[in-house]
Structures are given as structure tokens and as C-alpha cells.
C-alpha positions in Angstrom: 0.0 -0.2 0.1 3.2 2.1 0.8 4.6 2.3 -2.6 1.0 2.9 -3.8 0.3 5.9 -2.1 4.5 7.2 -3.3 3.5 6.4 -7.0 0.2 9.0 -6.3 2.2 11.1 -4.8 4.9 11.5 -7.5 2.9 11.8 -10.1 1.1 14.2 -8.4 3.6 16.0 -8.1 4.5 16.0 -11.7 1.6 17.0 -12.8 1.5 20.3 -10.6 4.7 21.5 -12.1 2.9 22.8 -15.2 3.3 25.7 -14.8 6.8 25.5 -15.3 6.7 25.2 -18.9 8.2 27.7 -21.3 8.6 31.8 -20.6 7.3 34.3 -22.9 10.2 35.0 -24.9 10.4 31.3 -25.9 6.5 30.9 -26.6 6.4 33.5 -29.3 9.5 32.1 -31.3 8.3 27.9 -31.1 6.1 27.0 -33.4 2.4 25.7 -32.9 2.6 22.8 -31.9 4.9 23.6 -29.3 4.1 26.5 -27.9 4.3 27.1 -24.2 5.3 23.6 -23.9 9.5 24.6 -24.7 11.7 26.3 -24.1 15.2 27.2 -26.4 14.8 27.1 -30.2 12.6 24.7 -32.5 12.7 22.0 -34.8 15.0 22.5 -37.3 13.4 19.8 -39.7 9.8 17.2 -40.0 13.0 14.7 -38.9 13.0 16.4 -34.9 9.4 15.5 -34.6 10.2 12.7 -35.8 12.6 12.0 -33.3 11.1 13.1 -30.0 7.8 10.9 -30.9 10.3 8.3 -31.0 11.2 9.4 -27.6 8.6 10.4 -26.1 7.2 6.7 -27.1 10.5 4.8 -25.2 10.1 6.7 -22.1 6.4 6.8 -21.7 6.8 2.5 -21.7 9.8 2.7 -19.9 8.1 4.6 -17.4 4.7 2.5 -17.3 7.1 -0.9 -17.3 8.9 0.1 -14.5 6.3 1.8 -12.1 4.3 -2.3 -12.5 7.2 -3.7 -12.2 7.8 -2.7 -9.2 4.3 -3.0 -7.9 3.9 -6.5 -8.6 7.2 -8.5 -9.8 6.5 -11.4 -11.4 9.7 -13.9 -9.7 8.3 -16.3 -7.5 10.8 -18.9 -7.5 12.8 -19.5 -3.7 16.0 -19.5 -5.9 15.6 -16.1 -7.3 18.4 -13.5 -6.4 16.1 -11.3 -4.8 15.3 -13.6 -1.8 19.1 -14.0 -0.5 19.1 -9.9 -0.2 16.0 -10.5 1.5 16.4 -13.2 4.1 20.3 -12.2 5.1 17.7 -8.4 6.7 
């Protein structure tokens, strides 16, 4: 139960930072799609959008599986490596 509460607090904390995106100058210089979301120079070509999209998918999948396996790990064997750590303490 503590793990679920910690994850919930983390998610709420990350969502609460929505006001920390782009400053007015950066917002004005960004393309329409990214306006108000990022700082600095915008993408130089259409390939940049593809690269950002692929990286975003990888990050979301990594986060999903990390949280999933943190909450409910699937190892049930008695000789699994985690048992040596858990049994020593």
C-alpha cells in the first residue's frame, strides 16, 4: 500500500509542475505545435518531430513497465536472486 501511495504522490507532484513550461519569449519563438511547452529553439526539420516522438514513446513505455514491475514483480521462485537479499535482513 505504501508503494501505491508513493507513486500517487509522485504522479501528482509531476502533474502539479505544469506552470513551469515555457517563458513568454520562448513561447513566442516556438512553432504552433510546441508553443508554451518547451524552451529554446524549436525543431529545425520534420525529422526532429519524428525523433522526439520515438523518444517520447520509449520514455512512456519505460515508465509504464518500471512502475508495473515495481508494484507487482513476477518472480516467484524460491531460488531467485532477490530472495538472498530479502532473507539476509
